[in-house]
C-alpha positions, 0 to 999 in steps of 0.5 A, spaced: 500 499 499 502 507 497 505 512 504 497 515 501 494 510 501 495 510 508 495 516 511 488 515 507 486 510 511 489 513 517 485 520 517 479 515 517 480 511 522 482 518 526 476 521 523 471 515 527 475 515 533 473 522 534 467 522 531 466 517 537 469 522 542 464 528 540 458 523 540 459 521 548 459 528 550 467 531 554 465 533 561 466 541 561 464 547 564 457 550 560 458 557 566 462 560 567 465 561 560 473 560 562 476 567 563 471 570 564 471 576 568 466 577 574 465 583 579 467 582 586 461 581 589 457 578 583 454 570 584 456 567 578 452 560 577 456 553 575 454 549 570 456 542 567 454 539 560 453 532 564 454 526 558 450 522 563 443 523 566 445 519 572 450 520 576 453 518 583 455 525 586 460 531 583 464 535 588 465 543 586 471 547 589 474 553 587 482 554 589 482 548 591 477 549 597 470 545 597 465 550 594 459 545 595 457 536 593 451 535 590 448 527 588 444 531 582 445 535 576 443 541 578 447 547 577 450 551 583 453 558 586 459 562 587 459 567 591 465 571 589 464 576 594 467 570 599 472 568 594 474 574 594 478 579 587 483 575 583 484 570 579 480 562 581 481 556 579 473 552 579 474 545 578 468 539 578 468 532 579 463 527 577 463 519 580 458 515 575 459 507 576 465 509 580 468 512 574 471 520 576 470 525 571 473 532 571 472 539 568 476 545 569 474 552 568 476 559 571 474 567 573 478 573 574 474 577 580 474 584 579 472 590 583 468 596 581 471 601 576 476 606 579 475 613 580 479 617 576 483 623 578 487 628 575 491 633 579 493 641 581 500 643 584 499 647 590 507 648 591 514 645 588 520 645 592 527 643 591 530 636 590 537 633 589 537 632 582 543 626 583 537 622 588 535 617 584 529 616 589 526 610 591 524 611 598 518 616 600 517 620 607 515 626 612 514 626 618 515 631 624 517 636 619 523 632 616 524 628 610 527 621 610 528 618 603 533 613 600 536 613 593 538 608 590 544 605 584 549 600 587 555 603 589 550 610 590 545 608 594 543 612 601 539 613 606 538 621 608 533 626 611 532 632 606 529 640 608 523 640 604 523 647 605 531 647 601 532 641 599 539 640 602 541 633 605 542 635 613 542 627 614 546 621 610 548 615 611 550 609 605 547 604 605 553 599 603 557 599 596 554 591 594 547 593 595 542 598 591 537 601 596 529 602 594 523 603 598 523 606 606 518 607 611 518 609 619 515 605 624 515 606 630 523 610 632 526 605 627 526 606 619 525 600 614 529 600 608 529 594 603 535 593 598 532 591 591 535 584 589 540 582 596 535 579 599 536 583 605 532 588 609 535 592 615 532 597 620 535 603 623 535 608 629 530 613 627 534 619 629 542 617 630 541 611 622 544 607 626 544 600 623 541 596 629 540 589 624 536 585 618 532 581 615 532 576 610 525 576 604 520 571 604 516 569 598 517 576 595 525 575 593 525 583 590 525 589 594 521 595 591 516 600 596 514 600 603 509 602 607 507 601 615 500 601 617 501 602 624 501 594 625 504 591 619 509 592 614 507 593 607 512 591 602 512 591 594 516 587 589 514 590 582 509 585 580 501 585 582 502 583 589 502 586 596 506 582 601 505 584 609 511 583 614 512 583 622 515 591 623 519 588 629 522 582 625 520 583 618 518 576 617 513 576 612 506 574 614 502 574 608 499 578 602 494 581 598 493 581 589 491 589 587 487 588 583 482 593 578 476 592 573 482 591 568 484 585 572 492 583 576 495 591 577 503 589 576 509 593 577 507 595 584 512 600 587 514 606 591 509 605 597 504 610 601 500 608 607 495 614 607 488 615 612 486 607 610 489 606 604 495 604 601 498 609 594 504 606 590 506 608 583 506 603 578 513 603 574 514 607 568 508 610 568 504 616 571 500 614 574 498 613 583 493 607 584 489 607 592 488 600 594 485 598 599 489 593 602 484 589 605 481 586 599 486 588 593 482 593 590 485 599 587 479 604 587 481 610 585 487 613 580 490 618 580 493 621 573 499 625 574 503 626 566 504 633 566 506 634 571 514 634 570 516 634 564 523 637 564 529 635 561 526 628 562 529 620 560 525 615 557 528 609 563 531 612 570 528 618 571 521 615 573 515 618 578 518 615 584 516 618 591 510 619 595 510 621 602 504 625 606 504 631 612 498 626 615 499 633 619 498 639 614 493 634 610 499 634 604 500 630 599 508 629 595 511 627 590 517 626 586 521 622 582 527 619 581 533 624 579 528 630 580 529 636 580 524 638 584 519 635 588 512 636 588 506 638 593 499 636 589 493 635 590 487 630 587 481 633 583 477 628 581 475 628 574 
């Protein structure tokens, strides 16, 4: 038999087998459609195309946790408020005559659309244009700042009005400095890819300890909510750390109406929300740290256009005067620090 004839027979057999399989039916979810985005709080119906009218049982699970067990083919309902924001894996295990079959689906639970804000510049202050800003905080009338770049990284105190550096210590020649925050009488400083953070005495700048990272292997932004350190690593996750030991205690994913929000960078905790720069974007997202929802975003496009470079010149630095209710922003190698107010669009 020639090769062409062999291929014809094989193809015919494949069509027969495939046709039989199609007629028998593959267990799969009819609802929800795989990859579907659903709003937090929405009730999502789970429905299968059962190949058998009578089953022994079916077990529905979300992210490996059993949602419901049933002994019939009726659907079940997933309350997205219970599972929270993020990508959710859905499975159904069906048992018929001692045999198991499995169907898979997934949804992304998203929050309502975030409010959008613009800005107005209230004041402009001088800023060291050689400071590769990575962390910024205002407390007691003083700006505290960390700068990056290997061999140049520093922790410093800065006079807001003049931009003058009044105290500075190097983080270490082998380290690339990143975000920082104040927690009581301590300053906590991150490094980028060195897998270590440091504790400093807030007044003397003496280094008093260190800690290793957990699941989050990079250090980007850091803030403090009064109970937990909150850390970013350039992903869509915020990590919670013990403020005394630096040990990682948990994490939460950050989502807006479009899905996961990646590249979270410098952070500031303001009135119960986490304000986060988004790397290489001129925006700040305002996050509910309990749910991970982006509740609003501040568009800062056009605020600083002075000799801007496409890289290593990004918006990066958020500080808040809790007493005077003033919001400050700056960036890497910027010659100015801006006090702004937000304007709802």
